[in-house]
TIMI-2910 file (N, C-alpha, C, CB; in pm, 1 decimal, decimal comma, always signed):
<rs>
+----------+----------+----------+----------+----------+----------+----------+----------+----------+----------+----------+----------+------+
!      n_x !      n_y !      n_z !     ca_x !     ca_y !     ca_z !      c_x !      c_y !      c_z !     cb_x !     cb_y !     cb_z ! resn !
+----------+----------+----------+----------+----------+----------+----------+----------+----------+----------+----------+----------+------+
! +11234,8 !  +9026,1 ! +10089,1 ! +11180,7 !  +9134,3 ! +10008,1 ! +11028,6 !  +9123,4 !  +9996,0 ! +11244,9 !  +9133,5 !  +9869,3 !  Met !
! +10975,8 !  +9002,0 !  +9994,9 ! +10831,4 !  +8984,1 !  +9980,7 ! +10756,6 !  +9040,8 ! +10100,9 ! +10797,7 !  +8836,0 !  +9963,2 !  Glu !
! +10811,0 !  +9024,5 ! +10221,0 ! +10746,5 !  +9078,0 ! +10340,7 ! +10742,7 !  +9230,5 ! +10335,3 ! +10819,9 !  +9030,7 ! +10467,8 !  Lys !
! +10851,2 !  +9291,7 ! +10289,4 ! +10855,9 !  +9438,1 ! +10278,6 ! +10757,9 !  +9484,9 ! +10172,2 ! +10999,4 !  +9486,9 ! +10245,2 !  Ile !
! +10751,0 !  +9414,2 ! +10060,4 ! +10657,9 !  +9450,6 !  +9953,3 ! +10514,6 !  +9450,7 ! +10003,4 ! +10671,7 !  +9354,6 !  +9835,0 !  Ser !
! +10481,3 !  +9359,3 ! +10093,6 ! +10346,5 !  +9351,2 ! +10148,5 ! +10310,8 !  +9470,5 ! +10234,4 ! +10331,4 !  +9226,2 ! +10228,7 !  Gly !
! +10409,3 !  +9539,2 ! +10290,2 ! +10384,7 !  +9655,6 ! +10374,0 ! +10355,3 !  +9782,1 ! +10293,6 ! +10503,1 !  +9679,2 ! +10463,4 !  Leu !
! +10385,1 !  +9780,9 ! +10165,4 ! +10371,3 !  +9900,8 ! +10081,8 ! +10226,1 !  +9936,4 ! +10055,6 ! +10442,8 !  +9881,0 !  +9949,9 !  Val !
! +10134,7 !  +9840,6 ! +10060,4 !  +9992,2 !  +9864,1 ! +10035,6 !  +9966,8 !  +9926,9 !  +9898,8 !  +9934,6 !  +9953,4 ! +10144,2 !  Asn !
! +10001,5 !  +9858,1 !  +9796,4 !  +9982,9 !  +9911,2 !  +9662,0 ! +10116,4 !  +9947,1 !  +9599,3 !  +9891,5 ! +10033,2 !  +9664,7 !  Gly !
! +10120,3 ! +10056,4 !  +9525,6 ! +10241,9 ! +10097,9 !  +9456,4 ! +10336,8 ! +10170,1 !  +9551,2 ! +10207,6 ! +10187,8 !  +9337,5 !  Glu !
! +10463,5 ! +10139,7 !  +9539,2 ! +10565,5 ! +10199,6 !  +9625,6 ! +10587,3 ! +10346,2 !  +9590,9 ! +10697,7 ! +10122,7 !  +9613,9 !  Ala !
! +10611,0 ! +10427,7 !  +9692,2 ! +10648,3 ! +10569,0 !  +9674,0 ! +10794,1 ! +10576,8 !  +9630,5 ! +10625,7 ! +10651,0 !  +9805,5 !  Phe !
! +10877,0 ! +10492,2 !  +9690,2 ! +11018,3 ! +10481,1 !  +9653,7 ! +11049,3 ! +10333,6 !  +9637,6 ! +11112,0 ! +10547,9 !  +9761,1 !  Leu !
! +11105,6 ! +10297,6 !  +9524,3 ! +11140,1 ! +10158,2 !  +9498,9 ! +11279,8 ! +10152,2 !  +9439,0 ! +11036,4 ! +10090,8 !  +9404,6 !  Lys !
! +11366,4 ! +10076,4 !  +9502,4 ! +11502,7 ! +10057,2 !  +9453,1 ! +11521,8 !  +9908,3 !  +9430,9 ! +11610,0 ! +10114,6 !  +9553,2 !  Ile !
! +11566,9 !  +9871,3 !  +9312,7 ! +11590,8 !  +9731,1 !  +9280,8 ! +11732,5 !  +9713,8 !  +9227,8 ! +11487,6 !  +9679,8 !  +9178,0 !  Glu !
! +11802,8 !  +9618,9 !  +9283,9 ! +11935,0 !  +9578,1 !  +9234,5 ! +12033,1 !  +9695,0 !  +9224,2 ! +11920,9 !  +9512,1 !  +9098,7 !  Ser !
! +12036,3 !  +9777,8 !  +9327,7 ! +12125,7 !  +9893,9 !  +9327,3 ! +12268,0 !  +9851,9 !  +9360,5 ! +12077,3 ! +10000,2 !  +9427,2 !  Leu !
! +12360,6 !  +9885,0 !  +9273,7 ! +12504,0 !  +9871,5 !  +9297,3 ! +12561,1 ! +10012,6 !  +9287,5 ! +12573,3 !  +9771,4 !  +9193,6 !  Asn !
! +12614,9 ! +10063,8 !  +9398,3 ! +12661,4 ! +10202,2 !  +9399,9 ! +12780,6 ! +10216,8 !  +9493,5 ! +12548,0 ! +10297,3 !  +9442,2 !  Ala !
! +12853,4 ! +10326,1 !  +9475,4 ! +12968,5 ! +10353,2 !  +9561,1 ! +13032,5 ! +10485,5 !  +9526,3 ! +13070,7 ! +10241,8 !  +9550,0 !  Gly !
! +13159,9 ! +10495,4 !  +9556,4 ! +13235,2 ! +10619,1 !  +9536,5 ! +13359,3 ! +10586,5 !  +9454,4 ! +13273,7 ! +10685,5 !  +9673,3 !  Tyr !
! +13379,7 ! +10662,0 !  +9344,4 ! +13493,9 ! +10633,8 !  +9257,3 ! +13482,6 ! +10493,3 !  +9200,1 ! +13626,9 ! +10649,9 !  +9334,2 !  Gly !
! +13588,8 ! +10414,4 !  +9215,2 ! +13587,3 ! +10276,0 !  +9166,8 ! +13540,8 ! +10178,3 !  +9274,1 ! +13725,7 ! +10236,2 !  +9117,9 !  Lys !
! +13520,4 ! +10227,8 !  +9397,1 ! +13481,4 ! +10139,6 !  +9507,5 ! +13330,0 ! +10122,0 !  +9511,9 ! +13532,0 ! +10195,3 !  +9641,5 !  Met !
! +13286,5 !  +9999,2 !  +9495,0 ! +13144,2 !  +9966,8 !  +9501,3 ! +13108,5 !  +9928,4 !  +9644,7 ! +13108,3 !  +9851,5 !  +9402,2 !  Glu !
! +13016,2 ! +10003,8 !  +9706,6 ! +12978,8 !  +9984,2 !  +9846,3 ! +12852,6 !  +9898,0 !  +9857,8 ! +12957,0 ! +10120,0 !  +9915,1 !  Ile !
! +12753,5 !  +9929,2 !  +9776,8 ! +12626,2 !  +9855,7 !  +9779,5 ! +12624,4 !  +9753,4 !  +9667,9 ! +12505,5 !  +9952,2 !  +9766,1 !  Leu !
! +12579,9 !  +9633,1 !  +9700,0 ! +12572,9 !  +9524,1 !  +9603,0 ! +12432,0 !  +9466,8 !  +9603,3 ! +12677,7 !  +9413,4 !  +9635,0 !  His !
! +12360,5 !  +9483,3 !  +9493,6 ! +12226,1 !  +9425,9 !  +9476,5 ! +12132,5 !  +9466,2 !  +9591,4 ! +12234,8 !  +9272,3 !  +9467,6 !  Asp !
! +12127,6 !  +9596,5 !  +9621,3 ! +12045,1 !  +9649,9 !  +9729,2 ! +11902,3 !  +9670,7 !  +9679,8 ! +12103,9 !  +9782,5 !  +9782,9 !  Phe !
! +11803,8 !  +9629,6 !  +9760,7 ! +11661,9 !  +9644,2 !  +9727,1 ! +11588,6 !  +9712,1 !  +9841,7 ! +11597,9 !  +9506,8 !  +9696,0 !  Asn !
! +11492,8 !  +9798,9 !  +9807,5 ! +11417,2 !  +9869,8 !  +9909,9 ! +11285,3 !  +9917,8 !  +9850,3 ! +11498,7 !  +9989,2 !  +9966,9 !  Leu !
! +11178,4 !  +9911,7 !  +9930,1 ! +11050,2 !  +9969,8 !  +9892,4 ! +10995,4 ! +10045,0 ! +10012,4 ! +10949,7 !  +9860,5 !  +9843,6 !  Gln !
! +10944,6 ! +10164,7 !  +9987,5 ! +10881,9 ! +10245,4 ! +10092,3 ! +10747,9 ! +10293,3 ! +10038,6 ! +10973,2 ! +10366,7 ! +10135,3 !  Val !
! +10643,4 ! +10270,8 ! +10115,5 ! +10509,3 ! +10312,7 ! +10075,8 ! +10484,0 ! +10458,8 ! +10108,6 ! +10405,0 ! +10226,0 ! +10143,6 !  Gly !
! +10388,3 ! +10518,9 ! +10041,4 ! +10351,3 ! +10658,3 ! +10066,1 ! +10303,1 ! +10674,0 ! +10210,4 ! +10241,5 ! +10704,7 !  +9966,3 !  Lys !
! +10357,7 ! +10771,7 ! +10280,3 ! +10321,0 ! +10798,3 ! +10418,1 ! +10393,5 ! +10711,7 ! +10520,0 ! +10175,5 ! +10780,3 ! +10433,9 !  Gly !
! +10480,2 ! +10622,1 ! +10474,0 ! +10555,4 ! +10535,8 ! +10564,7 ! +10688,5 ! +10600,2 ! +10601,9 ! +10578,9 ! +10397,9 ! +10501,0 !  His !
! +10739,6 ! +10563,1 ! +10716,7 ! +10871,7 ! +10606,9 ! +10761,3 ! +10967,8 ! +10489,6 ! +10750,5 ! +10867,0 ! +10662,0 ! +10907,2 !  Ser !
! +11094,9 ! +10521,7 ! +10741,3 ! +11197,3 ! +10419,3 ! +10729,5 ! +11311,8 ! +10452,9 ! +10823,2 ! +11247,1 ! +10406,6 ! +10583,7 !  Leu !
! +11361,2 ! +10354,8 ! +10893,2 ! +11477,4 ! +10370,2 ! +10980,0 ! +11579,2 ! +10265,4 ! +10938,4 ! +11439,1 ! +10356,0 ! +11132,0 !  Cys !
! +11696,6 ! +10309,5 ! +10897,0 ! +11803,0 ! +10215,7 ! +10861,7 ! +11903,5 ! +10213,3 ! +10975,6 ! +11871,9 ! +10255,0 ! +10726,7 !  Met !
! +11929,6 ! +10094,4 ! +11027,7 ! +12027,7 ! +10080,1 ! +11133,6 ! +12133,4 !  +9980,0 ! +11090,1 ! +11960,9 ! +10036,1 ! +11265,8 !  Ile !
! +12252,1 !  +9996,0 ! +11142,1 ! +12360,5 !  +9904,4 ! +11110,6 ! +12492,3 !  +9962,9 ! +11156,8 ! +12364,8 !  +9874,1 ! +10960,4 !  Gly !
! +12595,1 !  +9881,9 ! +11153,1 ! +12726,1 !  +9928,7 ! +11199,3 ! +12786,6 ! +10030,7 ! +11103,3 ! +12821,4 !  +9810,6 ! +11216,0 !  Pro !
! +12889,2 ! +10099,6 ! +11150,8 ! +12963,9 ! +10192,2 ! +11065,2 ! +13013,7 ! +10116,6 ! +10942,1 ! +13083,4 ! +10257,0 ! +11142,9 !  Asn !
! +13002,0 ! +10180,7 ! +10826,6 ! +13050,7 ! +10120,4 ! +10703,6 ! +12955,3 ! +10021,4 ! +10638,9 ! +13178,1 ! +10052,8 ! +10730,3 !  Gly !
! +12833,4 ! +10009,8 ! +10690,6 ! +12738,1 !  +9913,5 ! +10634,7 ! +12670,9 !  +9963,2 ! +10506,6 ! +12632,1 !  +9881,3 ! +10737,5 !  Ala !
! +12675,0 ! +10095,1 ! +10481,0 ! +12617,2 ! +10149,2 ! +10357,8 ! +12492,1 ! +10232,8 ! +10376,3 ! +12586,2 ! +10038,7 ! +10266,7 !  Gly !
! +12457,7 ! +10266,8 ! +10499,3 ! +12336,0 ! +10346,7 ! +10524,4 ! +12342,5 ! +10481,6 ! +10453,1 ! +12316,4 ! +10368,7 ! +10675,9 !  Lys !
! +12450,9 ! +10553,7 ! +10470,4 ! +12465,4 ! +10684,7 ! +10405,4 ! +12475,3 ! +10670,6 ! +10254,6 ! +12588,9 ! +10757,6 ! +10458,9 !  Ser !
! +12536,0 ! +10562,7 ! +10208,6 ! +12548,8 ! +10540,2 ! +10064,3 ! +12412,1 ! +10521,0 ! +10000,2 ! +12637,7 ! +10418,0 ! +10036,3 !  Thr !
! +12319,7 ! +10456,7 ! +10070,5 ! +12183,2 ! +10442,0 ! +10018,5 ! +12121,5 ! +10580,3 !  +9998,1 ! +12095,5 ! +10356,6 ! +10115,3 !  Val !
! +12129,4 ! +10665,5 ! +10100,9 ! +12072,4 ! +10800,6 ! +10089,8 ! +12142,7 ! +10882,3 !  +9983,0 ! +12080,9 ! +10873,2 ! +10223,8 !  Leu !
! +12274,2 ! +10874,2 !  +9978,7 ! +12349,1 ! +10948,3 !  +9876,1 ! +12312,5 ! +10900,8 !  +9735,7 ! +12500,3 ! +10932,9 !  +9898,7 !  His !
! +12283,6 ! +10773,5 !  +9720,3 ! +12244,4 ! +10721,0 !  +9589,0 ! +12108,4 ! +10774,7 !  +9546,7 ! +12241,5 ! +10567,7 !  +9591,1 !  Ser !
! +12015,2 ! +10784,5 !  +9641,1 ! +11882,7 ! +10838,9 !  +9610,1 ! +11894,1 ! +10983,5 !  +9563,6 ! +11790,0 ! +10829,7 !  +9733,1 !  Ile !
! +11983,8 ! +11059,7 !  +9626,5 ! +11999,3 ! +11201,5 !  +9593,1 ! +12105,1 ! +11227,4 !  +9487,0 ! +12033,4 ! +11279,0 !  +9716,6 !  Phe !
! +12164,1 ! +11123,3 !  +9429,0 ! +12253,1 ! +11138,7 !  +9315,1 ! +12396,2 ! +11176,3 !  +9348,6 ! +12198,3 ! +11239,4 !  +9225,7 !  Gly !
! +12442,6 ! +11149,8 !  +9469,1 ! +12578,5 ! +11186,9 !  +9509,4 ! +12679,4 ! +11077,7 !  +9474,4 ! +12582,9 ! +11215,7 !  +9659,7 !  Val !
! +12636,7 ! +10951,8 !  +9474,6 ! +12728,6 ! +10840,9 !  +9450,8 ! +12734,6 ! +10805,0 !  +9303,5 ! +12687,4 ! +10719,3 !  +9532,2 !  Thr !
! +12831,9 ! +10721,7 !  +9271,1 ! +12840,5 ! +10664,8 !  +9137,0 ! +12750,3 ! +10542,3 !  +9134,5 ! +12988,9 ! +10628,2 !  +9098,1 !  Lys !
! +12656,2 ! +10539,3 !  +9041,5 ! +12564,2 ! +10427,3 !  +9026,7 ! +12622,4 ! +10331,8 !  +8923,1 ! +12421,1 ! +10475,8 !  +8985,1 !  Ile !
! +12652,1 ! +10211,2 !  +8965,3 ! +12706,2 ! +10111,4 !  +8874,0 ! +12594,9 ! +10037,8 !  +8801,5 ! +12794,0 ! +10012,4 !  +8949,2 !  Phe !
! +12485,8 ! +10008,9 !  +8872,0 ! +12369,9 !  +9941,5 !  +8813,2 ! +12251,9 !  +9963,5 !  +8905,7 ! +12396,6 !  +9788,3 !  +8791,1 !  Gln !
! +12135,7 !  +9994,0 !  +8849,0 ! +12017,9 ! +10013,3 !  +8933,8 ! +11891,5 ! +10027,3 !  +8852,7 ! +12035,4 ! +10134,6 !  +9021,2 !  Glu !
! +11782,1 ! +10003,6 !  +8921,4 ! +11650,1 ! +10040,8 !  +8873,5 ! +11590,2 ! +10119,2 !  +8988,7 ! +11560,7 !  +9914,4 !  +8831,2 !  Ile !
! +11577,2 ! +10249,3 !  +8971,9 ! +11529,2 ! +10336,0 !  +9078,8 ! +11400,6 ! +10402,0 !  +9032,1 ! +11636,3 ! +10442,9 !  +9118,3 !  Leu !
! +11293,3 ! +10378,5 !  +9101,7 ! +11164,7 ! +10436,5 !  +9065,5 ! +11120,0 ! +10530,6 !  +9175,9 ! +11058,6 ! +10326,4 !  +9040,6 !  Ser !
! +11102,3 ! +10655,6 !  +9142,4 ! +11048,6 ! +10751,5 !  +9237,7 ! +10911,0 ! +10793,4 !  +9190,1 ! +11142,5 ! +10874,7 !  +9253,9 !  Leu !
! +10811,3 ! +10756,5 !  +9266,3 ! +10676,3 ! +10802,8 !  +9238,5 ! +10666,2 ! +10940,4 !  +9303,5 ! +10565,2 ! +10702,0 !  +9293,1 !  Ile !
! +10601,8 ! +11035,9 !  +9238,6 ! +10595,9 ! +11174,3 !  +9286,2 ! +10736,5 ! +11231,8 !  +9301,9 ! +10519,8 ! +11182,2 !  +9420,1 !  Leu !
! +10811,4 ! +11226,6 !  +9194,9 ! +10950,5 ! +11271,2 !  +9192,9 ! +10965,2 ! +11416,6 !  +9237,2 ! +11008,4 ! +11254,0 !  +9053,8 !  Glu !
! +10861,8 ! +11495,0 !  +9226,0 ! +10869,9 ! +11635,5 !  +9265,2 ! +10896,8 ! +11652,1 !  +9414,4 ! +10741,6 ! +11707,2 !  +9228,0 !  Thr !
! +10858,6 ! +11553,6 !  +9495,5 ! +10885,5 ! +11562,2 !  +9639,2 ! +11035,6 ! +11565,9 !  +9663,2 ! +10821,6 ! +11443,2 !  +9714,7 !  Val !
! +11108,6 ! +11480,5 !  +9596,6 ! +11254,4 ! +11477,1 !  +9610,6 ! +11314,6 ! +11606,4 !  +9557,9 ! +11314,1 ! +11355,5 !  +9536,0 !  Ile !
! +11265,2 ! +11653,7 !  +9445,8 ! +11316,7 ! +11779,9 !  +9389,6 ! +11294,3 ! +11895,6 !  +9485,5 ! +11249,6 ! +11810,4 !  +9254,6 !  Asn !
! +11181,3 ! +11898,5 !  +9555,3 ! +11154,9 ! +12003,7 !  +9651,6 ! +11247,7 ! +11994,1 !  +9770,8 ! +11011,1 ! +11998,3 !  +9697,3 !  Gln !
! +11282,6 ! +11873,1 !  +9813,0 ! +11374,6 ! +11854,8 !  +9923,4 ! +11514,2 ! +11906,8 !  +9889,7 ! +11381,3 ! +11708,5 !  +9961,6 !  Leu !
! +11551,7 ! +11899,1 !  +9761,5 ! +11683,9 ! +11942,9 !  +9718,8 ! +11696,0 ! +12093,8 !  +9706,6 ! +11718,0 ! +11879,9 !  +9588,1 !  Leu !
! +11583,9 ! +12164,2 !  +9702,6 ! +11585,3 ! +12309,7 !  +9686,5 ! +11632,7 ! +12377,8 !  +9813,2 ! +11446,6 ! +12361,0 !  +9648,5 !  Lys !
+----------+----------+----------+----------+----------+----------+----------+----------+----------+----------+----------+----------+------+
</rs>
């Protein structure tokens, strides 16, 4: 996590700490952490069932959040994407 934090160059545009999320009673993500800097791109790769879509669904409020600290800087960007 420290190496990723160093890439943010200041305050993160999107920061997720200790995210536990899933669907219904099934918890898919356990203690997930992520930081993305403003103007940076992110590519998530992994096998089927690894939780890539669950991360995105959690950011957009589709999944059940069991525990998380989610910070969105410039939250209006996400709101505009949902329109």
